[in-house]
MIGU-288382 format. One record per residue: x, y, z of N, C-alpha, C, CB in turn. Coordinates in steps of 0.05 Angstrom, whole numbers, padded with zeros to 5 digits, always signed. Glycine has a CB too. Layout:
// residues N
XYZXYZXYZXYZ/...
END
This chain:
// residues 362
+00017-00024+00000+00000+00000+00000+00018+00025+00000-00019+00000+00024/+00038+00024-00016+00056+00047-00018+00041+00071-00029+00080+00040-00036/+00045+00094-00015+00033+00119-00025+00005+00124-00015+00033+00120-00054/-00006+00105+00000-00034+00108+00011-00032+00116+00040-00050+00081+00008/-00047+00137+00046-00047+00148+00073-00069+00133+00088-00053+00179+00073/-00061+00120+00110-00081+00104+00126-00096+00123+00145-00067+00082+00142/-00122+00119+00147-00138+00135+00167-00128+00129+00195-00168+00128+00164/-00134+00147+00213-00125+00144+00241-00135+00118+00253-00134+00168+00258/-00160+00111+00246-00171+00086+00257-00155+00061+00250-00200+00083+00248/-00140+00063+00228-00124+00040+00219-00095+00042+00228-00126+00037+00190/-00089+00061+00244-00061+00065+00252-00048+00040+00265-00058+00088+00271/-00063+00024+00280-00051+00000+00292-00040-00019+00271-00071-00014+00309/-00051-00017+00246-00043-00036+00226-00019-00026+00210-00066-00041+00207/-00008-00002+00218+00015+00008+00204+00039-00011+00206+00023+00035+00214/+00041-00026+00228+00063-00044+00232+00063-00067+00213+00063-00054+00260/+00040-00072+00199+00039-00093+00180+00056-00087+00156+00010-00098+00172/+00063-00062+00152+00079-00055+00128+00109-00053+00135+00070-00029+00117/+00116-00063+00159+00143-00062+00167+00161-00080+00149+00146-00072+00197/+00183-00069+00141+00203-00084+00125+00228-00087+00141+00208-00070+00097/+00237-00111+00144+00261-00116+00160+00286-00104+00146+00265-00146+00165/+00302-00088+00159+00326-00077+00146+00346-00099+00141+00338-00055+00163/+00362-00096+00120+00382-00117+00115+00403-00118+00137+00396-00111+00088/+00411-00143+00143+00431-00148+00164+00457-00156+00149+00421-00169+00185/+00474-00138+00145+00499-00143+00130+00522-00139+00149+00502-00125+00105/+00537-00160+00156+00559-00157+00175+00582-00141+00163+00570-00185+00183/+00597-00127+00180+00618-00110+00170+00643-00126+00163+00625-00090+00190/+00649-00147+00179+00672-00164+00174+00665-00193+00181+00697-00154+00189/+00662-00210+00161+00652-00237+00166+00672-00255+00180+00644-00250+00140/+00697-00246+00181+00717-00263+00194+00716-00259+00225+00745-00255+00184/+00714-00235+00234+00715-00230+00263+00687-00234+00275+00724-00202+00269/+00666-00234+00259+00639-00239+00270+00634-00269+00273+00617-00227+00252/+00651-00285+00261+00648-00314+00265+00661-00323+00291+00661-00329+00240/+00648-00340+00306+00658-00347+00332+00678-00370+00331+00635-00356+00350/+00681-00383+00308+00698-00406+00306+00723-00402+00290+00682-00429+00294/+00721-00389+00266+00743-00389+00247+00769-00376+00258+00735-00374+00223/+00768-00352+00272+00793-00341+00282+00807-00360+00302+00787-00314+00295/+00791-00372+00320+00803-00391+00339+00814-00416+00326+00782-00398+00361/+00800-00425+00305+00808-00449+00291+00836-00446+00278+00787-00457+00270/+00839-00425+00263+00864-00421+00248+00887-00416+00268+00862-00399+00227/+00881-00401+00289+00902-00396+00309+00911-00422+00323+00892-00376+00330/+00891-00439+00330+00898-00464+00343+00914-00482+00325+00872-00478+00352/+00906-00484+00299+00921-00502+00281+00949-00493+00277+00906-00504+00254/+00953-00467+00272+00980-00457+00267+00998-00459+00292+00979-00428+00258/+00986-00452+00315+01002-00453+00340+01010-00482+00347+00987-00441+00363/+00993-00501+00340+00999-00529+00345+01023-00538+00329+00975-00547+00337/+01028-00525+00306+01052-00531+00290+01075-00513+00297+01045-00528+00260/+01072-00495+00316+01093-00477+00324+01097-00455+00305+01118-00492+00328/+01076-00448+00289+01078-00427+00269+01060-00404+00277+01071-00438+00241/+01069-00379+00274+01053-00356+00280+01030-00353+00260+01070-00331+00281/+01005-00349+00270+00982-00346+00252+00978-00317+00244+00957-00356+00266/+00997-00299+00249+00993-00270+00243+00987-00265+00214+01018-00255+00252/+01003-00277+00196+00999-00271+00167+00972-00280+00158+01021-00284+00151/+00964-00305+00162+00937-00313+00152+00915-00298+00167+00933-00343+00156/+00918-00292+00193+00897-00277+00207+00894-00249+00195+00904-00275+00237/+00916-00236+00189+00914-00209+00177+00901-00210+00149+00942-00196+00175/+00909-00230+00134+00898-00234+00107+00868-00239+00109+00911-00257+00092/+00859-00256+00127+00831-00263+00129+00815-00239+00140+00827-00287+00147/+00827-00224+00158+00814-00200+00168+00809-00180+00146+00830-00187+00191/+00829-00174+00130+00826-00156+00107+00806-00166+00087+00853-00150+00094/+00806-00192+00082+00787-00203+00063+00758-00201+00074+00794-00233+00057/+00755-00205+00100+00728-00203+00112+00716-00175+00109+00729-00210+00141/+00733-00155+00107+00724-00127+00103+00711-00123+00076+00747-00108+00107/+00716-00140+00057+00706-00137+00030+00678-00149+00027+00724-00150+00010/+00666-00158+00049+00640-00172+00047+00619-00156+00033+00631-00179+00075/+00616-00131+00040+00595-00114+00028+00599-00111-00003+00593-00086+00041/+00624-00107-00011+00630-00105-00039+00624-00131-00054+00659-00097-00044/+00632-00153-00042+00628-00179-00054+00598-00186-00056+00642-00201-00039/+00583-00178-00035+00555-00183-00034+00540-00169-00057+00543-00175-00007/+00549-00144-00063+00537-00129-00085+00543-00142-00112+00547-00100-00084/+00568-00150-00115+00575-00164-00140+00560-00190-00144+00606-00169-00141/+00557-00205-00122+00542-00230-00124+00513-00225-00131+00544-00245-00097/+00501-00203-00120+00473-00196-00126+00470-00189-00156+00464-00173-00109/+00490-00175-00166+00490-00168-00195+00490-00193-00212+00513-00150-00202/+00506-00213-00204+00508-00238-00219+00481-00252-00221+00529-00256-00207/+00466-00250-00199+00439-00262-00199+00419-00246-00216+00429-00265-00170/+00422-00220-00215+00404-00203-00231+00410-00204-00261+00407-00174-00221/+00435-00209-00268+00443-00210-00296+00456-00236-00303+00462-00186-00303/+00441-00258-00305+00452-00284-00310+00465-00286-00338+00431-00306-00307/+00481-00307-00343+00494-00310-00369+00474-00315-00391+00515-00332-00368/+00482-00307-00415+00466-00312-00439+00483-00324-00461+00453-00285-00449/+00470-00338-00479+00484-00350-00502+00476-00336-00527+00477-00380-00504/+00496-00325-00541+00492-00313-00567+00501-00334-00587+00507-00286-00571/+00482-00347-00600+00489-00369-00618+00499-00360-00645+00465-00387-00622/+00487-00338-00656+00494-00329-00683+00503-00300-00682+00470-00332-00702/+00520-00293-00702+00528-00265-00704+00508-00250-00722+00556-00262-00715/+00513-00225-00729+00494-00209-00744+00491-00219-00773+00503-00181-00745/+00508-00236-00782+00507-00247-00809+00496-00275-00810+00534-00246-00823/+00488-00286-00787+00477-00313-00787+00498-00334-00783+00463-00319-00811/+00524-00326-00778+00544-00346-00773+00544-00354-00744+00572-00334-00781/+00551-00380-00739+00550-00390-00712+00575-00381-00697+00548-00421-00712/+00571-00371-00673+00594-00362-00656+00593-00373-00628+00593-00331-00655/+00570-00382-00618+00567-00394-00592+00582-00378-00570+00577-00423-00592/+00575-00353-00568+00588-00335-00549+00572-00334-00523+00591-00307-00561/+00585-00340-00501+00573-00338-00474+00578-00310-00463+00584-00360-00455/+00556-00296-00457+00558-00268-00447+00553-00268-00417+00538-00249-00462/+00573-00259-00402+00570-00257-00373+00572-00228-00365+00591-00274-00358/+00561-00221-00341+00561-00193-00332+00589-00185-00322+00540-00189-00311/+00593-00159-00319+00619-00149-00310+00625-00158-00281+00619-00118-00311/+00604-00161-00265+00608-00169-00237+00619-00198-00235+00582-00167-00221/+00610-00215-00253+00620-00243-00255+00650-00242-00260+00605-00259-00276/+00658-00225-00280+00687-00223-00286+00702-00211-00263+00690-00206-00312/+00691-00191-00250+00704-00178-00227+00709-00198-00204+00689-00154-00218/+00690-00215-00199+00693-00235-00178+00715-00255-00185+00666-00250-00174/+00718-00261-00211+00741-00278-00219+00767-00263-00213+00739-00285-00249/+00768-00238-00219+00793-00222-00215+00799-00221-00185+00789-00194-00226/+00779-00217-00169+00784-00216-00140+00793-00243-00130+00758-00208-00125/+00781-00265-00140+00789-00292-00132+00819-00297-00138+00772-00313-00145/+00828-00287-00161+00855-00290-00169+00874-00274-00152+00859-00283-00198/+00867-00248-00149+00884-00230-00134+00887-00239-00105+00873-00201-00135/+00865-00249-00093+00865-00258-00065+00877-00285-00062+00837-00258-00055/+00885-00298-00084+00898-00324-00082+00880-00346-00072+00922-00322-00065/+00855-00346-00079+00836-00366-00068+00843-00394-00077+00808-00359-00076/+00856-00396-00100+00866-00422-00109+00896-00424-00102+00862-00426-00139/+00911-00403-00107+00940-00404-00104+00949-00410-00076+00951-00377-00113/+00935-00401-00056+00944-00405-00028+00948-00434-00022+00923-00393-00008/+00930-00451-00032+00932-00480-00026+00953-00494-00042+00906-00492-00030/+00966-00480-00062+00985-00494-00079+01013-00482-00077+00975-00493-00108/+01017-00465-00057+01044-00453-00053+01061-00473-00038+01041-00426-00037/+01082-00482-00051+01099-00503-00040+01122-00492-00023+01110-00520-00062/+01122-00465-00019+01144-00453-00005+01141-00455+00026+01147-00424-00012/+01118-00465+00035+01113-00468+00063+01097-00493+00069+01099-00442+00075/+01090-00497+00094+01075-00520+00102+01049-00522+00087+01069-00520+00133/+01047-00544+00070+01024-00547+00052+00997-00550+00068+01028-00570+00034/+00998-00566+00090+00974-00571+00105+00963-00545+00118+00979-00592+00126/+00982-00529+00128+00973-00504+00141+00961-00485+00120+00997-00490+00155/+00973-00485+00096+00962-00467+00076+00935-00477+00065+00982-00464+00052/+00930-00503+00066+00904-00513+00059+00883-00504+00079+00904-00543+00056/+00890-00503+00105+00871-00493+00125+00865-00464+00120+00883-00497+00153/+00886-00449+00114+00883-00420+00108+00865-00417+00083+00910-00407+00103/+00870-00432+00063+00854-00431+00038+00825-00438+00043+00866-00449+00017/+00820-00459+00059+00793-00468+00064+00777-00447+00079+00793-00494+00080/+00789-00434+00099+00775-00414+00114+00769-00390+00096+00792-00405+00139/+00787-00383+00079+00783-00360+00061+00760-00366+00041+00808-00353+00046/+00759-00391+00032+00737-00400+00015+00710-00400+00029+00743-00427+00003/+00711-00406+00055+00687-00405+00071+00676-00377+00072+00692-00415+00100/+00694-00357+00075+00685-00329+00076+00675-00320+00048+00708-00311+00084/+00686-00332+00027+00679-00323+00000+00654-00336-00011+00702-00329-00019/+00649-00360-00004+00629-00376-00018+00601-00364-00018+00627-00403-00005/+00592-00354+00005+00564-00344+00007+00560-00318-00009+00556-00340+00036/+00581-00305-00016+00579-00280-00032+00595-00282-00057+00588-00255-00015/+00598-00306-00068+00615-00310-00091+00599-00308-00117+00628-00337-00090/+00573-00306-00116+00557-00306-00141+00561-00332-00156+00565-00283-00158/+00567-00354-00143+00572-00381-00154+00599-00383-00168+00550-00388-00174/+00616-00362-00165+00644-00365-00175+00659-00386-00159+00659-00338-00173/+00649-00392-00135+00661-00414-00119+00660-00441-00134+00646-00416-00092/+00641-00444-00152+00640-00469-00167+00664-00473-00186+00614-00471-00184/+00669-00454-00204+00693-00457-00221+00719-00457-00204+00694-00435-00241/+00719-00443-00181+00743-00443-00164+00748-00471-00153+00740-00423-00141/+00726-00485-00145+00729-00512-00135+00740-00531-00157+00702-00523-00125/+00730-00528-00182+00740-00545-00204+00768-00537-00211+00722-00542-00228/+00775-00511-00209+00802-00503-00215+00822-00513-00195+00804-00472-00216/+00814-00513-00169+00831-00523-00148+00835-00553-00152+00819-00518-00121/+00813-00567-00159+00815-00596-00164+00833-00603-00188+00788-00608-00168/+00830-00586-00209+00846-00591-00233+00876-00586-00228+00837-00573-00256/+00882-00565-00213+00910-00559-00206+00922-00581-00190+00912-00532-00191/+00906-00592-00170+00916-00614-00154+00921-00639-00171+00897-00620-00131/+00902-00645-00189+00905-00669-00206+00929-00667-00224+00879-00673-00222/+00931-00644-00237+00954-00640-00256+00981-00640-00241+00950-00613-00270/+00981-00629-00217+01006-00629-00201+01015-00657-00194+01003-00612-00176/+00996-00674-00186+01002-00702-00179+01011-00717-00204+00978-00715-00167/+00998-00712-00227+01006-00726-00251+01034-00717-00260+00985-00722-00273/+01039-00691-00258+01065-00680-00266+01087-00692-00249+01065-00650-00264/+01082-00694-00223+01102-00706-00205+01107-00735-00212+01093-00703-00176/+01086-00749-00219+01088-00777-00226+01104-00781-00251+01060-00789-00229/+01099-00764-00271+01112-00769-00297+01139-00756-00300+01094-00759-00319/+01146-00738-00283+01173-00725-00284+01195-00745-00279+01175-00702-00264/+01188-00767-00266+01208-00788-00260+01210-00810-00282+01203-00800-00234/+01194-00807-00303+01194-00827-00324+01219-00825-00341+01169-00824-00342/+01230-00848-00347+01253-00849-00365+01244-00844-00394+01269-00876-00363/+01261-00833-00412+01253-00829-00440+01244-00855-00453+01276-00817-00456/+01220-00853-00465+01209-00877-00478+01195-00896-00460+01230-00891-00493/+01196-00892-00434+01184-00911-00415+01154-00908-00414+01196-00907-00387/+01144-00883-00417+01116-00877-00413+01104-00868-00440+01112-00855-00392/+01080-00878-00445+01066-00871-00470+01051-00845-00469+01046-00893-00478/+01051-00833-00445+01035-00808-00441+01053-00784-00442+01021-00809-00414/+01074-00783-00426+01089-00758-00422+01111-00755-00443+01101-00758-00395/+01118-00730-00447+01140-00722-00465+01149-00694-00456+01132-00722-00496/+01169-00684-00468+01178-00657-00461+01156-00636-00465+01204-00649-00476/+01142-00640-00488+01120-00621-00494+01097-00625-00474+01109-00626-00522/+01092-00650-00466+01071-00656-00446+01077-00642-00420+01067-00686-00443/+01102-00645-00410+01110-00633-00385+01107-00603-00386+01138-00642-00378/+01116-00591-00409+01114-00562-00412+01085-00552-00412+01128-00554-00438/+01068-00566-00426+01040-00558-00427+01026-00560-00400+01024-00575-00447/+01031-00582-00386+01018-00586-00360+01030-00566-00340+01023-00615-00349/+01055-00561-00340+01068-00542-00322+01056-00514-00326+01098-00542-00325/+01054-00506-00351+01043-00479-00357+01014-00477-00348+01046-00473-00387/+00999-00498-00352+00970-00498-00344+00968-00495-00314+00956-00524-00354/+00984-00510-00299+00984-00507-00270+00990-00479-00261+01004-00527-00257/+01010-00467-00275+01018-00439-00269+00995-00420-00273+01042-00431-00286/+00980-00424-00294+00957-00406-00299+00934-00411-00280+00947-00410-00328/+00929-00436-00273+00907-00443-00255+00912-00432-00226+00903-00473-00254/+00937-00428-00219+00944-00419-00192+00955-00390-00193+00964-00437-00180/+00951-00375-00215+00962-00348-00217+00947-00329-00199+00960-00339-00246/+00961-00309-00189+00949-00288-00173+00947-00262-00189+00966-00283-00148/+00954-00263-00214+00950-00240-00233+00926-00246-00250+00976-00235-00250/+00905-00230-00248+00880-00235-00263+00885-00239-00293+00860-00214-00259/+00905-00225-00304+00911-00227-00333+00920-00255-00341+00931-00207-00341/+00932-00269-00322+00943-00296-00327+00926-00319-00316+00971-00299-00317/+00906-00311-00300+00890-00331-00285+00871-00346-00303+00875-00318-00262/+00871-00373-00301+00852-00390-00316+00834-00404-00296+00867-00410-00334/+00811-00411-00305+00794-00429-00290+00790-00455-00306+00766-00416-00284/+00783-00476-00292+00780-00502-00306+00753-00513-00302+00801-00521-00295/+00743-00527-00322+00719-00543-00320+00726-00572-00315+00701-00540-00345/+00706-00588-00308+00710-00617-00306+00686-00630-00320+00712-00626-00276/+00690-00640-00344+00669-00649-00361+00667-00680-00359+00673-00641-00390/+00647-00689-00344+00644-00717-00339+00616-00726-00348+00649-00724-00310/+00595-00712-00339+00567-00721-00341+00559-00722-00371+00549-00703-00326/+00547-00744-00378+00535-00747-00405+00505-00754-00403+00550-00769-00421/+00492-00758-00425+00463-00762-00425+00454-00785-00407+00453-00766-00453/+00470-00806-00405+00462-00829-00389+00462-00821-00359+00481-00852-00393/+00478-00801-00351+00478-00792-00324+00489-00812-00305+00450-00784-00315/+00485-00807-00279+00495-00826-00259+00524-00821-00251+00491-00854-00268/+00531-00832-00228+00559-00828-00218+00578-00849-00229+00559-00829-00188/+00567-00870-00242+00584-00891-00253+00594-00882-00281+00569-00918-00255/+00615-00865-00281+00624-00855-00307+00637-00877-00324+00644-00832-00302/+00645-00899-00312+00657-00921-00327+00637-00931-00347+00666-00943-00308/+00611-00932-00340+00591-00942-00359+00579-00919-00376+00569-00955-00343/+00575-00896-00364+00560-00875-00377+00576-00859-00398+00548-00856-00357/+00602-00860-00396+00618-00843-00415+00619-00856-00443+00647-00840-00404/+00609-00841-00463+00609-00850-00490+00627-00833-00508+00581-00850-00501/+00637-00811-00498+00655-00794-00513+00681-00810-00520+00662-00768-00498/+00690-00807-00545+00714-00822-00553+00736-00803-00562+00706-00842-00576/+00760-00813-00560+00784-00799-00569+00796-00814-00593+00805-00796-00546/+00798-00800-00616+00809-00812-00640+00832-00795-00650+00787-00814-00662/+00852-00807-00662+00875-00793-00674+00869-00785-00703+00900-00810-00672/+00876-00760-00709+00873-00752-00737+00897-00759-00753+00868-00721-00739/+00899-00750-00778+00921-00758-00796+00948-00748-00785+00916-00747-00823/+00948-00726-00769+00973-00716-00758+00980-00729-00731+00971-00686-00755/+00963-00747-00722+00968-00761-00697+00958-00746-00673+00997-00765-00694/+00942-00725-00677+00931-00709-00655+00906-00722-00645+00925-00680-00664/+00904-00726-00618+00880-00737-00607+00857-00716-00607+00885-00746-00578/+00834-00724-00616+00811-00706-00617+00787-00721-00605+00804-00698-00647/+00770-00705-00590+00748-00716-00576+00722-00712-00591+00745-00704-00548/+00705-00733-00590+00679-00732-00604+00658-00743-00584+00679-00749-00630/+00637-00728-00580+00615-00738-00562+00599-00715-00551+00627-00753-00539/+00583-00721-00531+00565-00701-00518+00570-00700-00488+00535-00708-00524/+00573-00676-00478+00575-00672-00449+00549-00657-00440+00601-00656-00441/+00533-00671-00424+00506-00661-00419+00506-00638-00398+00489-00684-00409/+00525-00637-00380+00524-00617-00359+00553-00608-00353+00511-00630-00333/+00560-00585-00363+00586-00574-00360+00585-00546-00347+00602-00572-00387/+00592-00545-00322+00591-00519-00307+00613-00501-00315+00591-00524-00277/+00608-00474-00313+00629-00454-00318+00641-00458-00346+00650-00455-00296/+00624-00456-00366+00633-00461-00393+00651-00438-00403+00610-00464-00412/+00653-00416-00388+00671-00394-00396+00700-00399-00386+00661-00368-00384/+00706-00424-00378+00733-00431-00369+00752-00431-00393+00733-00458-00355/+00778-00432-00386+00799-00433-00407+00808-00462-00413+00823-00417-00399/+00806-00479-00393+00814-00507-00397+00793-00525-00383+00843-00513-00386/+00795-00551-00390+00776-00570-00377+00789-00597-00376+00749-00571-00392/+00784-00612-00354+00791-00640-00352+00767-00656-00362+00799-00648-00323/+00772-00673-00381+00750-00687-00395+00754-00717-00394+00748-00677-00424/+00733-00731-00388+00733-00760-00390+00724-00769-00418+00715-00773-00368/+00739-00788-00429+00732-00799-00455+00745-00826-00458+00741-00780-00479/+00736-00841-00478+00747-00868-00482+00768-00868-00504+00724-00888-00489/+00791-00879-00497+00812-00883-00517+00817-00913-00519+00839-00867-00509/+00812-00923-00543+00815-00953-00546+00798-00967-00526+00844-00962-00544/+00773-00957-00522+00754-00969-00503+00760-00965-00474+00751-00999-00509/+00783-00955-00468+00791-00951-00440+00784-00922-00431+00821-00956-00435/+00772-00919-00408+00765-00893-00398+00791-00878-00390+00746-00894-00373/+00794-00854-00401+00819-00839-00397+00812-00810-00391+00837-00840-00422/+00833-00796-00380+00830-00768-00373+00845-00751-00392+00839-00763-00343/+00832-00729-00402+00845-00711-00421+00844-00682-00412+00831-00714-00449/+00863-00667-00422+00863-00638-00418+00856-00624-00444+00891-00628-00407/+00835-00607-00442+00826-00592-00466+00830-00562-00461+00797-00599-00472/+00843-00549-00480+00844-00520-00480+00822-00509-00498+00873-00510-00489/+00804-00494-00487+00781-00484-00502+00791-00464-00523+00760-00472-00484/+00781-00466-00547+00789-00446-00568+00779-00418-00561+00778-00454-00596/+00795-00398-00566+00788-00370-00560+00766-00360-00579+00812-00352-00562/+00766-00370-00604+00745-00363-00623+00731-00389-00632+00757-00348-00648/+00706-00386-00639+00690-00410-00647+00702-00422-00673+00660-00402-00652/+00708-00448-00671+00718-00462-00695+00703-00488-00701+00747-00469-00690/+00681-00492-00686+00664-00515-00692+00672-00540-00677+00664-00521-00720/+00695-00540-00663+00703-00564-00649+00688-00567-00622+00733-00564-00644/+00678-00545-00611+00661-00546-00587+00636-00530-00593+00676-00535-00562/+00613-00543-00593+00588-00530-00599+00570-00529-00574+00573-00544-00622/+00561-00506-00567+00544-00502-00543+00515-00506-00553+00548-00475-00529/+00502-00528-00544+00475-00533-00552+00455-00514-00538+00468-00562-00547/+00460-00510-00512+00443-00492-00497+00455-00488-00469+00414-00503-00494/+00447-00466-00456+00454-00461-00428+00432-00473-00411+00458-00431-00422/+00440-00484-00388+00420-00496-00370+00408-00475-00352+00433-00518-00353/+00381-00475-00350+00367-00457-00332+00363-00472-00305+00340-00447-00344/+00380-00467-00286+00381-00483-00262+00372-00466-00238+00410-00494-00257/+00353-00476-00223+00343-00463-00199+00365-00461-00178+00318-00477-00188/+00371-00436-00170+00390-00432-00149+00418-00427-00158+00390-00455-00131/+00425-00434-00183+00452-00429-00193+00452-00416-00220+00468-00455-00194/+00433-00399-00225+00430-00386-00251+00453-00367-00257+00404-00372-00254/+00468-00359-00237+00491-00341-00242+00513-00355-00257+00502-00330-00215/+00513-00381-00256+00534-00398-00267+00528-00407-00296+00539-00423-00249/+00546-00401-00315+00541-00410-00343+00546-00440-00346+00558-00394-00362/+00525-00456-00344+00527-00485-00347+00515-00493-00374+00513-00500-00323/+00528-00509-00389+00520-00515-00416+00519-00544-00423+00538-00501-00436/+00504-00550-00444+00505-00577-00457+00522-00574-00482+00476-00588-00463/+00543-00591-00484+00562-00588-00506+00562-00612-00525+00590-00584-00494/+00569-00606-00550+00577-00627-00569+00606-00623-00576+00559-00626-00594/+00622-00644-00571+00650-00643-00578+00653-00655-00606+00667-00658-00557/+00664-00638-00624+00665-00646-00652+00694-00644-00662+00647-00628-00669/+00711-00659-00648+00739-00660-00657+00757-00640-00643+00740-00656-00686/+00751-00633-00618+00768-00614-00604+00794-00628-00596+00754-00603-00579/+00817-00615-00601+00843-00627-00594+00845-00631-00564+00866-00609-00604/+00857-00653-00556+00859-00659-00527+00887-00672-00521+00837-00678-00518/+00896-00667-00497+00921-00678-00488+00915-00701-00469+00939-00656-00474/+00926-00724-00474+00921-00747-00457+00937-00743-00431+00930-00774-00471/+00923-00745-00408+00935-00742-00382+00940-00769-00368+00919-00724-00365/+00920-00786-00369+00922-00812-00355+00905-00832-00369+00915-00809-00325/+00914-00857-00371+00899-00878-00384+00875-00886-00368+00917-00902-00388/+00876-00881-00342+00853-00887-00325+00845-00861-00311+00859-00909-00304/+00819-00856-00307+00810-00831-00296+00820-00827-00267+00780-00828-00296/+00828-00803-00261+00839-00796-00234+00817-00784-00217+00862-00777-00236/+00819-00788-00191+00799-00776-00173+00804-00746-00171+00801-00789-00145/+00783-00731-00169+00785-00702-00168+00784-00692-00139+00763-00688-00184/+00793-00668-00135+00792-00656-00108+00768-00638-00104+00818-00641-00103/+00750-00637-00124+00727-00619-00121+00710-00627-00098+00711-00619-00147/+00708-00652-00092+00689-00661-00072+00697-00650-00044+00688-00691-00071/+00723-00646-00039+00731-00635-00014+00719-00607-00011+00762-00633-00012/+00718-00592-00033+00706-00565-00032+00676-00567-00029+00713-00550-00058/+00664-00587-00041+00635-00591-00038+00627-00598-00009+00624-00613-00057/+00645-00613+00004+00639-00621+00031+00638-00597+00050+00660-00641+00041/+00652-00576+00043+00653-00552+00061+00631-00532+00054+00680-00539+00060/+00616-00537+00033+00596-00517+00024+00575-00512+00045+00583-00526-00002/+00566-00534+00059+00547-00530+00081+00558-00514+00103+00537-00557+00091/+00584-00519+00109+00597-00503+00130+00598-00474+00123+00626-00514+00135/+00604-00468+00098+00605-00440+00089+00578-00426+00092+00614-00439+00059/+00557-00441+00085+00530-00429+00088+00523-00424+00117+00509-00448+00075/+00530-00443+00134+00524-00439+00163+00540-00415+00174+00532-00464+00179/+00565-00412+00166+00581-00390+00176+00569-00363+00167+00610-00393+00167/+00555-00363+00145+00543-00339+00135+00516-00334+00149+00538-00340+00105/+00501-00355+00153+00474-00352+00164+00473-00347+00194+00457-00377+00158/+00491-00359+00209+00490-00356+00238+00493-00327+00247+00512-00372+00250/+00513-00311+00238+00513-00283+00246+00488-00268+00238+00537-00269+00234/+00477-00275+00214+00453-00261+00205+00430-00268+00224+00446-00270+00176/+00429-00294+00232+00408-00302+00251+00410-00287+00277+00409-00332+00255/+00435-00284+00287+00438-00270+00312+00430-00241+00310+00468-00272+00321/+00436-00229+00287+00428-00201+00284+00398-00197+00284+00439-00190+00257/+00383-00218+00277+00354-00215+00276+00340-00221+00303+00343-00234+00255/+00356-00228+00323+00343-00235+00349+00328-00211+00361+00364-00245+00368/+00336-00187+00354+00322-00164+00365+00297-00156+00348+00340-00140+00366/+00294-00169+00325+00271-00163+00308+00245-00172+00322+00273-00177+00280/+00225-00156+00321+00200-00162+00336+00180-00176+00318+00188-00137+00348/+00167-00195+00329+00145-00209+00316+00120-00206+00334+00151-00239+00310/+00100-00192+00324+00076-00187+00340+00083-00172+00366+00061-00213+00347/+00103-00155+00364+00111-00138+00387+00130-00152+00406+00087-00130+00401/+00138-00176+00400+00156-00191+00418+00182-00198+00403+00142-00218+00428/+00205-00192+00415+00230-00198+00402+00233-00228+00396+00254-00190+00419/+00245-00235+00374+00248-00263+00366+00263-00279+00387+00263-00265+00339/+00281-00266+00402+00297-00280+00422+00279-00291+00444+00318-00262+00434/+00255-00281+00447+00237-00290+00468+00221-00315+00459+00217-00268+00476/+00217-00318+00433+00200-00340+00424+00213-00367+00429+00194-00336+00394/+00197-00386+00437+00206-00413+00444+00220-00427+00421+00184-00430+00455/+00208-00424+00397+00220-00438+00374+00248-00427+00368+00202-00434+00349/+00251-00401+00370+00278-00390+00366+00298-00399+00387+00276-00358+00365/+00289-00401+00412+00306-00410+00433+00316-00438+00429+00292-00407+00460/+00298-00455+00417+00305-00483+00413+00323-00486+00388+00280-00499+00409/+00318-00470+00367+00332-00473+00342+00360-00461+00342+00316-00461+00320/+00363-00437+00353+00389-00422+00352+00412-00438+00364+00386-00396+00365/+00409-00449+00388+00432-00463+00400+00440-00488+00384+00425-00472+00428/+00420-00502+00373+00426-00526+00358+00441-00519+00333+00401-00542+00351/+00434-00496+00320+00448-00488+00296+00477-00481+00303+00434-00464+00283/+00481-00467+00325+00508-00459+00333+00526-00484+00339+00507-00441+00358/+00514-00504+00352+00529-00528+00358+00536-00543+00333+00512-00547+00377/+00517-00544+00314+00522-00558+00288+00545-00544+00274+00497-00558+00271/+00545-00518+00273+00567-00503+00259+00594-00508+00272+00560-00473+00259/+00595-00508+00299+00620-00512+00313+00630-00541+00308+00617-00507+00343/+00612-00560+00307+00620-00588+00303+00631-00591+00275+00596-00606+00306/
END
């Protein structure tokens, strides 16, 4: 009833038009009751000062309001697919908003992937630092946390494969070569870059029309060599998140054996990767997820058998990230009145709030 003046007799009903003000924390790191104590305890247990990660996380927590606005923009302006140019030629161009790109730049500059892959210090401690920073980022990431999870998993997988094959004697392995090592090394460097101009994200293309978690049975994409001996992939990938990535780990069959490949996405449309459509997904519309047809895209063989990814570790913490975001918001609302009584007085709130806090701490 905006713009309508209520008669005096209806003044008691004015409270029905009450709108709860937004509860936006100033710094999500220090408002959390667990994270600062957790990182301090883990670092001190190893005899290492937590000053550097604490300062970094404190400064990152101050960006919450900025990140929240960018994430809101991503939801308001979801990705679009421009299939044809003005002359009717196929281009399959994915258009994303400026805020989506800015969140990628922030993720790179803040080292959200790089922190966990810096070998100059204790790897386990830096993974704790990285995980806590991702917890702060996830709820205001505009779903950029999804490609970051796949990028982190791809960097870990490639690093393990590189370490494995660097010890191969010449001619001993059918996979690696000097060119292979150079390509994989450069890809890892880009996936873990802290300069936005050099930063790449990675996809993980596994799901096909048959669906299901048993990729051994459902994968029908095949790898065939052309006349020049280059491996090329042919098939359909039904669900590929973050299609605006620069590289992707792809499952396909080579000589009937399920294998893992690295694909560098072409900068311009050349017909080797065709985007059939973008998926309209409830809750993750900010994320450009597509159905693809692979029509001879060049691929680098990484492993004859598919490797396990590290994405699931990131997925396991997604609930924790949501709780860390919601709990401070819930506390801020305890003073909000319902029928003239603060929420903190209501029995249901008294029963629910402590259990949520215990769950988050656990």
